[in-house]
Structure formats: C-alpha cells, structure tokens
C-alpha positions in Angstrom: -49.8 100.3 -3.1 -49.4 104.0 -2.5 -50.1 106.2 -5.6 -49.5 110.0 -5.8 -51.3 111.9 -8.4 -50.5 115.5 -9.5 -53.8 116.7 -11.0 -54.0 119.4 -13.6 -54.7 122.7 -11.9 -58.2 122.6 -10.2 -59.0 119.1 -11.5 -58.2 116.9 -8.5 -61.8 116.6 -7.3 -63.1 116.2 -10.8 -60.9 113.1 -11.2 -62.3 111.4 -8.1 -65.9 112.5 -8.8 -65.8 110.9 -12.2 -64.4 107.6 -11.0 -67.0 107.5 -8.1 -70.0 108.6 -10.2 -69.4 106.3 -13.1 -69.0 103.2 -10.8 -65.3 102.6 -11.6 -64.2 103.0 -8.0 -67.0 100.7 -6.8 -66.1 98.1 -9.4 -62.5 98.1 -8.1 -63.7 97.8 -4.5 -65.9 94.8 -5.5 -63.1 92.9 -7.1 -61.9 89.6 -5.5 -59.0 90.3 -3.3 -59.4 94.1 -2.9 -59.2 95.1 0.7 -58.9 98.9 0.3 -59.2 101.3 -2.6 -59.4 104.9 -1.2 -58.6 108.4 -2.4 -57.3 111.1 -0.1 -56.6 114.7 -0.7 -53.4 116.4 0.3 -53.8 119.2 2.8 -50.5 120.7 1.6 -51.2 120.9 -2.2 -54.6 121.6 -3.7 -53.6 119.5 -6.8 -52.2 116.4 -5.2 -54.2 113.3 -4.6 -53.3 110.0 -2.9 -54.6 106.6 -3.6 -54.2 103.7 -1.2 -54.7 100.3 -2.6 -54.5 97.1 -0.5 -54.9 93.6 -2.0 -54.9 90.2 -0.5 -52.0 89.2 -2.7 -49.9 90.5 -5.6 -51.6 88.1 -8.0 -55.1 89.5 -7.3 -53.7 93.0 -7.8 -52.2 91.9 -11.2 -55.6 90.5 -12.2 -57.1 93.9 -11.4 -54.9 95.5 -14.0 -56.6 93.5 -16.7 -60.2 94.4 -15.8 -62.3 96.4 -18.3 -62.9 99.3 -15.9 -59.1 100.1 -16.0 -59.9 101.8 -19.3 -62.1 104.3 -17.3 -59.2 105.0 -15.0 -56.8 105.6 -17.9 -59.3 107.9 -19.6 -59.8 110.0 -16.4 -56.1 110.2 -16.0 -55.7 111.6 -19.5 -58.3 114.3 -18.7 -57.3 115.3 -15.2 -53.9 114.2 -14.2 -50.5 115.6 -15.1 -48.3 113.0 -13.5 -48.5 110.0 -11.1 -46.1 107.7 -9.3 -46.7 104.5 -7.5 -44.8 102.5 -4.9 -45.4 99.3 -3.1 -45.5 99.5 0.7 -44.9 96.3 2.5 
C-alpha cells in the first residue's frame, strides 16, 4: 500500500515522532505478515509524508486494521493530518 498524508502545517514530523515514540509503528512492524511499514518525507513539500506498507497477503493486512494500536494511528491523524489517500500497488 502507498499512503500519502498531507499534514497540518509544520506537523509532519510530529505525526511520525508520536507513532514511533509510543510504540505504535513498532507494533505494526511486529504484526504477523508485515514485511514493511516505513514513513518517508517528501522533498518537494514540507507537509507531505508517504507511508509504504507491504504485507504477505491481503488477509493479513485486513487483520492489521482490527488491531488495538490502530486507535493510536487514528488519534494521531486527527491531531496532525489534514488529508490522506491510499492506493494499492501491485
């Protein structure tokens, strides 16, 4: 999956820092079937952030969406993110 986040002005790094420091990103990376869960900063826009998620199969990615730490991601998005879009890359 390729996710694009448009952060609120100046909040891009805070979003990532929160998810890394509270263990949410590590929890996702430790999930069964997670191959990659990495954030990247846009060089062209200081408020754009990309997330690459790679899963062994779609079923395991769907199980991921039901994990308790997803609430942490949603809460951080409410605080720091204006908009996001996601697309599957195959």
